[in-house]
Backbone bond lengths (Angstrom), bond angles and torsions (degrees), N, CA, C in turn:
res aa  C-N    CA-C-N  psi(-1)  N-CA   C-N-CA  omega(-1)  CA-C   N-CA-C  phi
1 X - - - 1.448 - - 1.517 109.16 -
2 X 1.345 116.91 130.00 1.456 120.90 -177.45 1.526 110.42 -71.49
3 X 1.349 113.99 148.12 1.463 118.61 179.82 1.524 111.58 -71.48
4 X 1.353 115.05 148.39 1.471 120.40 178.30 1.524 106.91 -86.52
5 X 1.348 116.73 128.00 1.452 121.07 -178.79 1.532 109.95 -106.53
6 X 1.377 113.83 144.29 1.477 120.24 179.15 1.508 108.99 -121.42
7 X 1.308 113.89 153.90 1.453 119.47 -179.23 1.548 107.39 -134.55
8 X 1.351 116.56 134.19 1.478 121.07 -178.05 1.516 109.72 -77.42
9 X 1.370 114.97 131.40 1.466 120.22 179.24 1.520 107.00 -107.51
10 X 1.362 116.48 110.56 1.464 119.11 -176.71 1.527 113.48 -67.53
11 X 1.290 116.08 -21.02 1.458 118.75 -179.45 1.530 110.47 -74.47
12 X 1.325 112.28 -45.38 1.476 114.79 -178.05 1.515 111.31 -94.49
13 X 1.286 117.62 -2.15 1.446 123.99 -178.72 1.523 111.14 53.19
14 X 1.342 114.30 38.53 1.462 119.80 -179.68 1.531 110.05 -135.02
15 X 1.347 115.59 155.61 1.460 121.61 170.16 1.516 108.82 -85.45
16 X 1.257 113.37 123.82 1.469 117.93 -178.05 1.529 109.13 -112.70
17 X 1.304 115.61 146.54 1.451 122.07 179.92 1.538 110.08 -71.62
18 X 1.373 114.69 131.74 1.484 119.33 -178.63 1.524 108.25 -83.37
19 X 1.280 113.05 121.66 1.481 118.65 178.19 1.537 109.33 -100.48
20 X 1.351 116.59 120.39 1.486 121.62 -179.83 1.527 109.53 -97.60
21 X 1.328 113.70 127.17 1.475 118.14 -178.95 1.546 109.14 -80.09
22 X 1.301 113.43 161.60 1.488 119.36 178.65 1.523 110.36 -61.19
23 X 1.327 117.83 -38.19 1.464 121.97 -179.56 1.506 110.90 -62.37
24 X 1.363 115.24 -42.35 1.449 119.76 179.92 1.528 110.40 -65.33
25 X 1.345 114.68 -39.90 1.453 118.70 178.68 1.530 111.50 -63.11
26 X 1.342 114.90 -41.85 1.477 118.54 179.49 1.527 111.40 -64.58
27 X 1.333 116.47 -42.77 1.461 119.76 179.04 1.518 111.36 -62.21
28 X 1.348 115.86 -39.12 1.449 119.89 -179.85 1.542 109.96 -65.13
29 X 1.351 114.91 -44.23 1.475 118.68 179.97 1.537 110.92 -62.47
30 X 1.359 114.55 -42.58 1.460 118.89 179.35 1.520 112.12 -63.79
31 X 1.317 117.27 -37.91 1.468 120.48 179.26 1.526 110.33 -65.62
32 X 1.363 115.68 -38.91 1.460 118.78 176.33 1.529 111.68 -62.55
33 X 1.333 113.04 -43.88 1.474 118.09 -179.47 1.524 111.28 -63.96
34 X 1.355 116.35 -43.17 1.462 120.58 -179.82 1.522 110.88 -62.32
35 X 1.332 115.74 -43.04 1.462 119.42 178.75 1.533 110.53 -62.62
36 X 1.327 115.29 -39.93 1.468 119.19 179.10 1.522 112.47 -65.16
37 X 1.347 115.13 -42.18 1.467 119.19 179.45 1.526 110.90 -63.50
38 X 1.346 116.25 -44.57 1.464 120.06 179.16 1.518 110.95 -61.25
39 X 1.338 115.30 -45.02 1.466 118.94 179.61 1.533 111.32 -62.90
40 X 1.339 115.41 -42.70 1.469 119.41 179.63 1.523 110.93 -63.24
41 X 1.359 115.29 -41.45 1.471 119.19 -179.61 1.520 110.55 -62.68
42 X 1.362 115.41 -43.77 1.468 118.65 179.24 1.520 110.68 -63.03
43 X 1.325 116.32 -41.85 1.472 120.52 -179.26 1.524 111.69 -64.05
44 X 1.363 114.91 -45.45 1.475 119.27 -179.00 1.525 111.05 -65.31
45 X 1.363 115.56 -42.11 1.465 119.98 179.71 1.520 110.54 -61.10
46 X 1.300 116.61 -43.89 1.464 120.87 178.98 1.531 110.50 -63.38
47 X 1.327 114.71 -42.80 1.473 118.77 -178.74 1.530 111.26 -63.96
48 X 1.354 116.54 -43.20 1.470 119.58 -179.37 1.527 111.87 -70.02
49 X 1.361 116.13 -26.91 1.462 119.47 -179.52 1.523 112.21 -75.98
50 X 1.308 116.88 -34.16 1.462 119.85 -171.90 1.528 114.37 -117.40
51 X 1.299 117.35 -7.86 1.455 120.87 -179.71 1.522 109.77 -134.29
52 X 1.357 116.27 137.31 1.467 121.69 179.45 1.517 109.70 -87.72
53 X 1.318 112.83 141.28 1.453 118.10 175.29 1.529 109.24 -76.92
54 X 1.308 118.90 161.46 1.469 120.80 178.14 1.536 112.37 -54.73
55 X 1.321 117.45 -38.76 1.466 119.74 179.26 1.521 111.14 -68.40
56 X 1.350 115.95 -40.78 1.467 119.15 177.64 1.521 110.95 -63.27
57 X 1.336 116.31 -40.17 1.453 119.63 177.92 1.531 110.80 -61.14
58 X 1.326 115.95 -40.15 1.465 120.26 178.69 1.525 110.64 -64.86
59 X 1.347 116.81 -43.41 1.465 121.16 179.72 1.529 111.33 -64.08
60 X 1.348 116.27 -40.55 1.458 120.09 178.84 1.531 111.22 -63.54
61 X 1.339 115.97 -39.25 1.461 119.38 176.96 1.536 110.76 -63.72
62 X 1.336 116.15 -40.07 1.465 120.08 178.67 1.535 110.93 -65.35
63 X 1.332 117.19 -39.20 1.469 120.63 178.52 1.520 110.55 -63.91
64 X 1.340 116.35 -43.35 1.460 119.74 178.19 1.533 111.04 -61.08
65 X 1.321 116.26 -39.94 1.465 120.10 177.89 1.525 111.51 -65.00
66 X 1.340 115.53 -41.17 1.470 119.67 178.62 1.528 110.95 -63.96
67 X 1.337 117.37 -42.74 1.465 120.96 177.65 1.539 110.29 -60.44
68 X 1.324 115.26 -43.11 1.460 119.33 178.99 1.528 110.99 -62.39
69 X 1.337 116.10 -43.35 1.466 119.87 179.65 1.529 111.34 -65.23
70 X 1.339 117.11 -37.93 1.467 120.44 177.15 1.531 110.81 -64.26
71 X 1.342 116.30 -40.29 1.465 119.88 178.72 1.533 110.70 -65.82
72 X 1.334 116.59 -41.55 1.470 120.36 176.68 1.522 110.13 -62.52
73 X 1.360 116.13 -42.79 1.467 120.53 179.02 1.522 111.10 -62.60
74 X 1.340 116.56 -39.36 1.470 120.62 177.33 1.524 110.99 -61.76
75 X 1.327 116.44 -43.07 1.460 120.19 178.66 1.522 111.18 -63.47
76 X 1.331 117.06 -41.36 1.468 120.50 178.73 1.531 110.90 -66.09
77 X 1.329 116.42 -37.15 1.463 119.81 177.15 1.528 110.63 -64.49
78 X 1.348 115.93 -39.75 1.474 119.24 177.11 1.526 110.84 -62.72
79 X 1.343 116.97 -40.96 1.461 120.52 178.52 1.529 111.07 -65.34
80 X 1.344 115.76 -42.50 1.471 119.66 179.09 1.524 110.86 -64.78
81 X 1.334 116.77 -38.47 1.465 120.52 178.09 1.521 110.88 -64.34
82 X 1.334 116.88 -39.80 1.467 120.48 178.49 1.524 110.61 -63.76
83 X 1.343 117.26 -41.87 1.472 120.93 177.90 1.524 110.16 -63.52
84 X 1.344 116.21 -43.66 1.464 120.25 -179.77 1.528 110.69 -64.16
85 X 1.330 117.05 -39.66 1.470 119.79 177.86 1.524 111.09 -61.10
86 X 1.339 116.16 -38.77 1.465 119.94 177.74 1.533 110.32 -64.90
87 X 1.327 116.58 -41.93 1.470 120.73 177.57 1.523 110.55 -62.23
88 X 1.331 116.39 -41.39 1.454 120.37 179.41 1.525 111.20 -63.96
89 X 1.344 116.74 -40.05 1.458 120.19 178.31 1.527 110.71 -62.02
90 X 1.340 116.42 -45.05 1.462 119.81 178.67 1.523 110.98 -65.81
91 X 1.317 116.14 -37.04 1.465 120.00 179.58 1.521 110.65 -61.49
92 X 1.348 115.68 -47.37 1.469 119.99 -177.07 1.524 112.39 -72.40
93 X 1.334 117.01 -40.97 1.459 120.82 -169.75 1.524 115.08 -99.23
94 X 1.335 117.35 -8.79 1.464 119.58 178.21 1.528 110.59 -124.45
95 X 1.356 116.40 -66.25 1.460 119.59 -172.92 1.524 112.22 -61.15
96 X 1.336 116.09 -49.68 1.460 118.98 -175.76 1.534 111.26 -72.35
97 X 1.342 116.58 -28.59 1.464 120.05 176.15 1.524 110.41 -67.49
98 X 1.348 116.39 -43.69 1.461 120.80 -179.82 1.531 110.58 -57.43
99 X 1.317 115.42 -40.61 1.468 119.32 -176.10 1.527 112.55 -98.77
100 X 1.338 115.82 15.22 1.463 123.08 174.30 1.527 111.99 55.15
101 X 1.320 115.36 43.32 1.455 121.47 175.50 1.523 109.16 -106.42
102 X 1.320 116.25 145.19 1.458 120.00 -179.62 1.530 110.17 -67.66
103 X 1.345 118.35 138.94 1.468 120.01 175.99 1.514 110.95 -64.84
104 X 1.326 115.57 155.48 1.471 121.24 179.20 1.517 108.52 -87.78
105 X 1.314 117.01 126.99 1.462 121.22 -177.30 1.514 112.79 -65.83
106 X 1.335 114.27 152.26 1.463 120.67 -179.92 1.527 111.80 -60.83
107 X 1.329 116.34 -34.47 1.469 119.72 -179.46 1.518 111.36 -63.23
108 X 1.338 116.39 -34.24 1.471 120.10 179.26 1.521 109.75 -76.98
109 X 1.335 116.62 -42.87 1.462 119.96 -177.93 1.525 112.24 -64.02
110 X 1.338 117.10 -34.79 1.461 120.31 -175.18 1.517 112.27 -114.54
111 X 1.320 116.12 31.16 1.465 120.45 -179.01 1.523 109.75 -63.51
112 X 1.334 115.45 140.32 1.454 120.34 -179.91 1.510 112.06 -75.67
113 X 1.356 115.09 163.16 1.456 119.90 -179.26 1.513 112.59 -76.16
114 X 1.350 116.30 -28.51 1.453 119.89 178.72 1.522 111.35 71.30
115 X 1.337 115.73 -177.03 1.450 120.78 176.29 1.512 112.46 79.91
116 X 1.356 115.80 -167.95 1.457 122.72 -178.46 1.521 109.73 -70.00
117 X 1.338 115.31 142.92 1.455 120.08 178.07 1.524 109.83 -67.77
118 X 1.334 116.02 107.15 1.464 119.08 -175.02 1.521 112.68 -77.79
119 X 1.332 116.23 -5.07 1.464 118.75 179.34 1.532 112.53 -98.13
120 X 1.304 117.24 5.71 1.468 120.03 -177.68 1.526 111.94 -63.62
121 X 1.341 116.55 -24.72 1.476 119.22 -179.63 1.526 112.38 -66.29
122 X 1.343 116.60 -15.66 1.463 119.61 179.24 1.523 112.46 -90.54
123 X 1.331 117.26 -5.49 1.463 119.92 -178.54 1.527 111.36 -61.03
124 X 1.334 115.09 141.64 1.461 119.98 175.05 1.514 114.04 95.53
125 X 1.325 117.96 -11.34 1.456 120.26 178.50 1.529 110.37 -90.35
126 X 1.338 114.43 157.00 1.456 119.96 -173.46 1.536 111.77 -61.15
127 X 1.338 117.60 -39.82 1.461 121.51 -176.47 1.525 111.96 -109.92
128 X 1.330 117.10 25.37 1.461 120.71 -175.36 1.535 112.01 -64.58
129 X 1.339 117.78 -36.45 1.467 120.32 -178.40 1.525 111.36 -64.66
130 X 1.326 116.49 -38.06 1.460 120.72 178.24 1.523 110.96 -64.77
131 X 1.319 116.34 -42.79 1.470 121.32 179.79 1.526 110.31 -66.57
132 X 1.335 116.75 -44.52 1.469 120.80 -179.91 1.525 110.91 -64.22
133 X 1.334 117.21 -43.03 1.464 120.66 -179.19 1.530 110.71 -61.13
134 X 1.332 116.10 -42.72 1.469 120.13 -179.74 1.526 110.48 -65.38
135 X 1.332 116.19 -45.18 1.457 119.73 -179.83 1.516 112.97 -62.74
136 X 1.332 116.86 -41.36 1.462 121.03 179.88 1.525 111.59 -66.13
137 X 1.349 116.19 -40.41 1.471 119.56 177.58 1.518 110.96 -62.75
138 X 1.325 116.00 -41.88 1.466 120.15 -179.65 1.515 111.24 -65.22
139 X 1.338 117.03 -41.62 1.465 120.91 178.17 1.526 110.72 -63.63
140 X 1.347 116.92 -43.86 1.464 120.79 179.85 1.519 111.07 -62.24
141 X 1.329 115.85 -42.67 1.464 120.71 179.10 1.521 110.66 -62.57
142 X 1.320 117.31 -42.11 1.467 121.25 179.16 1.522 111.20 -62.83
143 X 1.350 117.01 -41.97 1.466 120.11 179.50 1.526 110.86 -63.54
144 X 1.351 116.16 -42.59 1.457 119.48 -179.93 1.526 111.34 -66.79
145 X 1.334 116.53 -35.29 1.462 120.03 178.11 1.526 111.32 -65.32
146 X 1.320 116.41 -37.75 1.477 119.92 178.34 1.526 109.80 -63.04
147 X 1.350 116.32 -46.39 1.472 120.30 179.62 1.528 110.44 -62.09
148 X 1.356 115.88 -43.80 1.461 119.42 -178.62 1.524 111.51 -65.82
149 X 1.329 116.36 -37.82 1.458 120.28 178.51 1.530 110.83 -62.18
150 X 1.334 116.21 -43.32 1.465 119.63 178.28 1.529 110.84 -66.00
151 X 1.347 116.39 -35.55 1.456 119.79 177.95 1.522 110.77 -63.72
152 X 1.338 116.82 -43.48 1.460 120.26 178.95 1.527 111.33 -65.26
153 X 1.340 116.59 -34.72 1.467 119.50 175.32 1.529 110.02 -59.04
154 X 1.339 114.90 -42.63 1.468 119.27 179.11 1.527 111.36 -67.32
155 X 1.361 116.43 -41.43 1.467 120.03 179.74 1.528 110.49 -63.34
156 X 1.340 116.87 -38.33 1.470 120.40 178.13 1.521 110.59 -61.97
157 X 1.332 116.23 -42.85 1.468 119.69 177.53 1.525 110.65 -63.16
158 X 1.344 115.68 -41.20 1.463 119.51 178.57 1.522 111.18 -64.56
159 X 1.353 115.72 -38.48 1.455 119.18 179.40 1.525 110.85 -64.43
160 X 1.335 115.80 -40.07 1.463 119.42 179.79 1.524 111.43 -65.45
161 X 1.349 115.06 -30.78 1.464 118.34 -179.21 1.525 112.20 -95.42
162 X 1.365 116.68 5.46 1.463 120.28 -177.47 1.525 111.15 -61.60
163 X 1.341 116.69 -41.16 1.463 119.55 -179.71 1.515 110.53 -61.29
164 X 1.339 115.54 -42.91 1.468 119.77 177.71 1.522 110.03 -63.70
165 X 1.345 116.46 -40.83 1.455 120.66 -178.68 1.526 110.94 -64.65
166 X 1.337 116.42 -42.31 1.466 119.78 -179.23 1.526 111.33 -64.25
167 X 1.332 116.41 -33.32 1.461 119.47 177.82 1.535 111.30 -75.57
168 X 1.320 116.45 -24.06 1.461 120.72 -173.66 1.523 113.04 -90.01
169 X 1.330 117.25 -36.35 1.466 119.41 -176.43 1.532 109.55 -64.44
170 X 1.323 118.95 132.93 1.476 121.52 178.16 1.526 110.78 -52.81
171 X 1.361 116.22 130.64 1.461 118.14 -174.96 1.516 113.85 -147.15
172 X 1.342 118.34 3.89 1.467 120.13 178.68 1.518 109.06 -133.37
173 X 1.337 116.45 168.57 1.464 120.52 173.76 1.528 109.03 -74.11
174 X 1.314 117.76 143.35 1.466 120.46 -176.44 1.534 114.14 -74.08
175 X 1.348 117.57 -16.12 1.465 119.75 173.15 1.525 108.21 -132.10
176 X 1.336 116.37 154.63 1.455 120.59 179.87 1.518 107.71 -74.99
177 X 1.303 114.92 98.50 1.459 120.04 -171.61 1.521 109.05 -120.99
178 X 1.316 116.42 81.73 1.460 119.89 -179.93 1.527 111.38 -70.25
179 X 1.321 116.04 -31.09 1.457 120.44 177.34 1.528 107.93 -88.57
180 X 1.311 116.73 100.27 1.457 120.37 -172.12 1.522 113.06 -67.19
181 X 1.343 118.05 -14.60 1.474 119.21 179.21 1.518 111.06 -69.61
182 X 1.331 118.17 -7.20 1.468 120.43 -179.68 1.523 113.06 -78.75
183 X 1.319 117.68 -2.75 1.469 119.19 171.26 1.523 106.08 -74.54
184 X 1.335 115.19 107.92 1.466 119.66 -170.50 1.516 112.91 -86.60
185 X 1.317 116.96 -32.53 1.462 118.83 -175.88 1.520 109.32 -152.32
186 X 1.340 116.28 137.66 1.448 120.40 -176.09 1.520 113.51 -102.93
187 X 1.323 114.97 -168.25 1.458 124.45 -175.38 1.525 107.95 -88.30
188 X 1.343 116.46 91.91 1.460 119.69 -177.66 1.528 108.39 -175.58
189 X 1.322 115.76 -172.87 1.469 119.85 175.12 1.527 108.85 -74.19
190 X 1.319 115.28 130.09 1.454 121.35 -178.28 1.536 109.43 -137.82
191 X 1.333 115.31 164.09 1.471 120.06 175.66 1.523 108.94 -83.05
192 X 1.336 116.44 125.51 1.469 120.13 179.18 1.527 108.90 -66.79
193 X 1.356 117.36 132.88 1.467 120.00 -174.00 1.516 113.86 -68.28
194 X 1.311 118.42 -23.02 1.468 121.72 -177.33 1.519 110.80 -103.98
195 X 1.332 116.48 -48.17 1.468 120.34 -175.45 1.527 112.45 -85.43
196 X 1.337 117.20 -12.97 1.471 122.68 177.26 1.532 113.25 55.92
197 X 1.308 115.01 37.37 1.464 120.31 175.70 1.530 108.20 -124.09
198 X 1.333 115.04 158.31 1.467 119.07 177.32 1.524 109.31 -73.68
199 X 1.293 116.61 131.39 1.461 120.84 175.05 1.524 107.67 -146.03
200 X 1.322 115.41 162.84 1.465 118.78 -178.30 1.516 109.18 -85.13
201 X 1.307 115.78 120.66 1.458 121.96 179.83 1.525 108.01 -87.72
202 X 1.327 117.46 113.48 1.469 122.64 -168.92 1.517 114.11 -88.63
203 X 1.317 118.15 12.09 1.456 120.25 178.74 1.507 110.75 -151.61
204 X 1.334 115.58 -158.77 1.464 122.46 176.29 1.517 108.57 -124.30
205 X 1.328 116.49 135.78 1.465 121.99 176.96 1.527 109.67 -98.08
206 X 1.339 115.64 125.03 1.467 121.64 175.08 1.537 108.14 -104.95
207 X 1.327 116.92 114.08 1.458 120.46 177.34 1.539 109.23 -73.92
208 X 1.339 117.21 128.94 1.468 121.65 -179.78 1.517 108.79 -160.55
209 X 1.318 116.10 161.04 1.460 120.65 179.80 1.518 110.62 -71.60
210 X 1.317 115.80 150.41 1.459 120.89 175.91 1.535 109.27 -56.79
211 X 1.333 114.63 134.42 1.467 120.25 179.79 1.505 113.80 94.10
212 X 1.367 118.13 -4.99 1.466 120.24 176.77 1.524 109.60 -62.75
213 X 1.321 116.81 136.98 1.472 120.99 -177.20 1.537 111.12 -67.55
214 X 1.329 114.26 141.53 1.471 122.27 176.78 1.523 107.42 -114.79
215 X 1.344 116.25 134.28 1.459 120.94 -175.60 1.535 111.11 -111.61
216 X 1.337 115.19 144.98 1.462 120.19 170.81 1.524 107.97 -65.93
217 X 1.306 117.01 132.73 1.472 120.29 -175.76 1.531 112.79 -88.07
218 X 1.316 116.72 -4.03 1.466 121.33 176.81 1.508 109.59 -166.76
219 X 1.331 116.47 161.48 1.462 119.92 177.84 1.526 109.52 -63.79
220 X 1.318 117.13 147.59 1.459 120.11 177.59 1.506 112.22 172.35
221 X 1.313 114.93 -162.51 1.464 121.49 179.67 1.520 109.62 -127.46
222 X 1.329 115.65 137.07 1.465 120.82 178.81 1.527 108.33 -72.95
223 X 1.323 115.25 118.55 1.468 120.46 178.23 1.527 111.61 -94.83
224 X 1.330 116.32 -34.52 1.470 120.86 -177.47 1.524 107.95 -135.05
225 X 1.316 116.29 135.98 1.471 122.39 171.71 1.526 106.85 -150.09
226 X 1.351 115.99 78.92 1.461 120.53 -176.33 1.526 109.76 -156.16
227 X 1.318 116.70 -173.26 1.472 122.11 179.01 1.523 111.22 -124.21
228 X 1.340 115.34 30.63 1.463 119.34 -176.32 1.523 112.05 -76.37
229 X 1.310 118.73 -14.85 1.465 121.16 174.01 1.526 107.04 -97.25
230 X 1.323 116.46 107.94 1.464 120.96 -170.39 1.524 112.59 -58.95
231 X 1.312 117.81 -38.82 1.452 120.11 -176.80 1.519 112.89 -65.84
232 X 1.350 116.38 -40.55 1.458 119.95 -177.78 1.530 112.41 -83.65
233 X 1.312 118.23 -11.99 1.468 120.44 -176.49 1.519 109.89 62.50
234 X 1.336 116.41 -142.85 1.463 119.31 174.34 1.530 108.30 -67.39
235 X 1.320 115.77 120.80 1.464 117.53 -176.29 1.525 110.41 -144.59
236 X 1.311 114.88 161.15 1.467 123.62 -179.79 1.521 108.50 -128.19
237 X 1.322 115.09 138.43 1.471 121.17 172.10 1.525 107.51 -120.36
238 X 1.325 116.36 123.18 1.464 122.24 178.10 1.527 108.45 -108.54
239 X 1.338 115.17 127.77 1.473 121.31 176.32 1.528 107.80 -94.84
240 X 1.336 115.99 116.43 1.463 120.96 -176.78 1.527 113.15 -94.89
241 X 1.329 116.60 -3.21 1.459 118.97 -173.85 1.510 110.39 77.45
242 X 1.335 115.93 176.53 1.467 122.44 178.64 1.536 111.23 57.41
243 X 1.341 116.71 24.96 1.461 121.30 177.84 1.508 114.96 85.95
244 X 1.322 118.63 1.72 1.463 121.67 -176.10 1.527 112.17 -102.19
245 X 1.343 115.30 139.79 1.455 123.59 170.06 1.527 108.44 -138.06
246 X 1.338 115.97 152.55 1.465 120.17 172.77 1.524 108.92 -127.90
247 X 1.338 114.83 146.77 1.459 121.29 -179.59 1.532 109.12 -122.11
248 X 1.336 115.87 136.41 1.463 123.27 -179.54 1.533 107.16 -124.72
249 X 1.354 116.73 112.42 1.462 120.06 -172.33 1.512 114.71 -112.02
250 X 1.371 114.19 160.59 1.468 124.84 174.54 1.538 113.07 69.87
251 X 1.343 116.79 30.65 1.459 120.71 -178.16 1.533 111.34 -69.04
252 X 1.333 115.52 151.48 1.469 119.61 173.04 1.531 110.01 -81.45
253 X 1.342 116.88 -36.16 1.462 120.89 175.93 1.530 109.08 -160.90
254 X 1.362 115.00 168.94 1.458 121.62 -176.26 1.529 110.26 -102.87
255 X 1.325 115.27 155.89 1.465 121.63 170.21 1.520 111.08 -117.67
256 X 1.333 116.58 -0.72 1.470 122.04 179.42 1.513 108.86 -136.94
257 X 1.325 115.32 172.39 1.461 120.90 178.06 1.542 108.93 -130.00
258 X 1.329 116.15 161.94 1.465 121.00 179.35 1.530 110.14 -59.62
259 X 1.335 116.38 138.39 1.460 122.15 -179.25 1.511 113.56 90.59
260 X 1.325 117.93 -4.55 1.466 121.05 -178.24 1.527 110.66 -87.58
261 X 1.339 117.06 137.48 1.465 121.43 175.17 1.521 109.07 -82.17
262 X 1.322 116.44 140.86 1.463 121.81 -179.88 1.522 109.62 -130.81
263 X 1.346 115.06 156.23 1.460 122.39 177.31 1.527 109.24 -109.97
264 X 1.320 115.00 155.04 1.466 119.22 176.65 1.543 109.41 -58.00
265 X 1.333 115.44 132.81 1.453 120.83 179.86 1.516 114.22 89.70
266 X 1.338 117.14 -5.23 1.470 120.48 179.01 1.524 109.92 -78.79
267 X 1.332 117.19 139.15 1.461 121.19 178.01 1.527 109.18 -69.96
268 X 1.347 115.47 126.57 1.466 119.37 -179.22 1.530 111.87 -117.45
269 X 1.325 118.43 -14.10 1.457 120.52 -179.10 1.521 110.64 -176.01
270 X 1.366 115.03 -171.44 1.460 120.51 -174.83 1.520 109.38 -137.46
271 X 1.325 115.04 143.10 1.465 121.95 -177.29 1.525 110.23 -60.27
272 X 1.348 115.09 140.82 1.450 121.10 176.83 1.516 110.27 -150.22
273 X 1.333 115.98 -158.02 1.462 120.92 180.00 1.518 109.62 -144.99
274 X 1.348 116.34 40.84 1.463 121.23 -179.33 1.527 109.52 -82.88
275 X 1.347 115.50 163.76 1.451 120.27 -179.89 1.514 111.39 74.67
276 X 1.339 116.07 -151.94 1.468 121.39 179.38 1.521 108.34 -81.85
277 X 1.332 116.42 86.68 1.453 121.47 -176.03 1.526 108.95 -145.05
278 X 1.330 116.80 147.33 1.467 121.09 -179.16 1.523 112.83 -110.76
279 X 1.359 117.92 -8.59 1.463 121.09 179.66 1.519 108.51 -161.90
280 X 1.334 117.14 157.28 1.474 119.25 178.97 1.533 110.97 -60.07
281 X 1.306 115.50 126.63 1.460 120.89 177.84 1.528 109.04 -169.52
282 X 1.279 115.57 168.60 1.467 121.70 173.55 1.522 108.60 -110.50
283 X 1.325 116.37 123.74 1.469 121.12 171.60 1.529 106.54 -94.83
284 X 1.344 115.81 120.85 1.471 121.57 -172.65 1.522 109.90 -122.15
285 X 1.347 115.98 130.38 1.466 121.75 179.56 1.527 110.39 -127.65
286 X 1.331 114.79 148.98 1.470 122.09 171.22 1.526 107.33 -118.43
287 X 1.321 115.88 129.54 1.474 121.77 -176.51 1.527 107.86 -121.33
288 X 1.336 116.31 126.72 1.472 121.78 178.86 1.513 109.07 -121.69
289 X 1.346 115.13 117.04 1.469 121.73 179.60 1.527 111.20 52.88
290 X 1.342 116.33 41.56 1.455 121.48 177.28 1.504 115.22 84.45
291 X 1.320 118.65 -4.90 1.469 122.02 -178.38 1.529 109.84 -109.47
292 X 1.329 116.42 131.94 1.458 121.01 179.44 1.523 109.17 -79.37
293 X 1.335 114.83 126.85 1.462 120.31 -176.64 1.526 109.33 -123.65
294 X 1.322 115.84 167.87 1.459 121.19 -173.47 1.532 110.92 -69.46
295 X 1.335 118.12 116.66 1.477 120.72 -179.48 1.515 113.07 -65.97
296 X 1.327 117.71 -16.82 1.452 121.03 -176.63 1.525 111.60 -60.04
297 X 1.346 116.13 -21.70 1.460 120.63 -178.82 1.520 112.99 -84.06
298 X 1.343 117.30 3.77 1.467 120.08 -174.26 1.533 112.24 -124.76
299 X 1.344 115.86 36.57 1.463 120.04 177.04 1.530 111.53 -115.77
300 X 1.333 117.81 16.96 1.452 120.93 -168.20 1.528 114.36 -66.81
301 X 1.333 119.08 -21.10 1.463 119.61 178.36 1.528 112.46 -76.55
302 X 1.336 117.57 -18.71 1.459 122.35 -174.72 1.523 114.40 -100.23
303 X 1.329 117.33 -27.38 1.459 119.96 -165.47 1.524 112.30 -114.00
304 X 1.321 114.21 143.83 1.463 120.29 170.22 1.529 108.00 -78.54
305 X 1.325 119.10 165.67 1.469 120.05 177.35 1.519 113.12 -54.60
306 X 1.334 116.81 -39.72 1.475 119.58 -179.85 1.529 110.70 -67.01
307 X 1.342 117.05 -43.17 1.472 120.47 177.91 1.522 110.83 -62.46
308 X 1.324 115.16 -39.66 1.464 119.15 -178.84 1.525 110.82 -63.28
309 X 1.332 117.44 -39.90 1.460 120.73 177.16 1.525 110.50 -62.17
310 X 1.324 118.20 -39.96 1.461 121.50 178.32 1.529 110.83 -64.49
311 X 1.337 115.75 -42.02 1.470 119.85 178.59 1.525 110.22 -61.21
312 X 1.323 116.93 -45.11 1.465 120.47 179.01 1.523 111.08 -58.46
313 X 1.309 116.66 -41.72 1.467 120.94 -178.95 1.527 111.11 -66.03
314 X 1.340 116.78 -44.97 1.468 120.82 -179.11 1.523 110.93 -65.49
315 X 1.356 115.74 -44.75 1.467 119.95 -175.76 1.516 112.46 -69.86
316 X 1.335 116.72 -20.58 1.466 119.57 -177.32 1.522 113.01 -84.86
317 X 1.330 117.62 -12.99 1.462 120.22 -177.43 1.523 110.94 -71.75
318 X 1.305 116.49 133.81 1.473 121.68 -179.15 1.526 108.71 -79.24
319 X 1.314 116.02 122.56 1.448 121.77 178.18 1.526 109.89 -154.60
320 X 1.288 115.43 -173.05 1.474 119.89 -179.59 1.512 109.05 -89.03
321 X 1.355 116.47 134.85 1.451 119.92 177.68 1.515 110.74 -82.71
322 X 1.341 116.47 168.50 1.441 121.48 177.38 1.534 112.32 -89.23
323 X 1.335 116.93 -6.33 1.487 119.27 -178.15 1.506 109.99 -146.86
């Protein structure tokens, strides 16, 4: 029960009972409530500003765990990238070299994804750089893995065809030449036998008697067997595949025809002196991807190391060619 309050009235010189109206009571109650709400708001605001709620503490712990996991993932991505780089180095410098395939350029291996930046939606967040860095590393790794996978597919195909390639690449002397001094002229500048001027001799001349058998130096298909090239006279061109061709010039006659498949060691023609020639011999060329290269490097199936050194010495001597 509320206390009864009195108020002194100086006019009547009496204490009079204070009567509180309902309106006054309501205003008083409302003022108490307003003061309480303001105080509560200030207290709550202060608490939220300087103290974390249990849920906020839980969320902060989860964020710290996520940051830690992202950092661990970044480290693992760096390790995976290092392993992939090592695989790429071996692919370019060992596997593709063995199978005579061109290495894959760095620009292709590390090509960017291009297009709109798909990580822009993370901009403005506290840990956005960490998320973007992880995503970009993962995308780059995936792109490099795709390129490497395709490279290995190609290497596997090359490996399967390696046996065919080894049989096809020129690897023996085109005539049975036990006496190595019969190599008359090598791959270098020589004096032309007719014009008596220095010119580059694009093959090797094997001195031999007319009618000596000439052998295909690798498996392949005869592309040319005619005398339409005046300088070479009767000549044969064998396409071995894998960018290799061999040419046999100045033949007396053929043992094969154009379009015929031949095996290494098979007789394809006979030594002669047709075309621009001054004596019976075989002019032999090796052509790789359209470029004439030194045939001396393609006798390894026939010669011992000592014989090969003798051949190099004989072929390097400057003299007059037969064609």
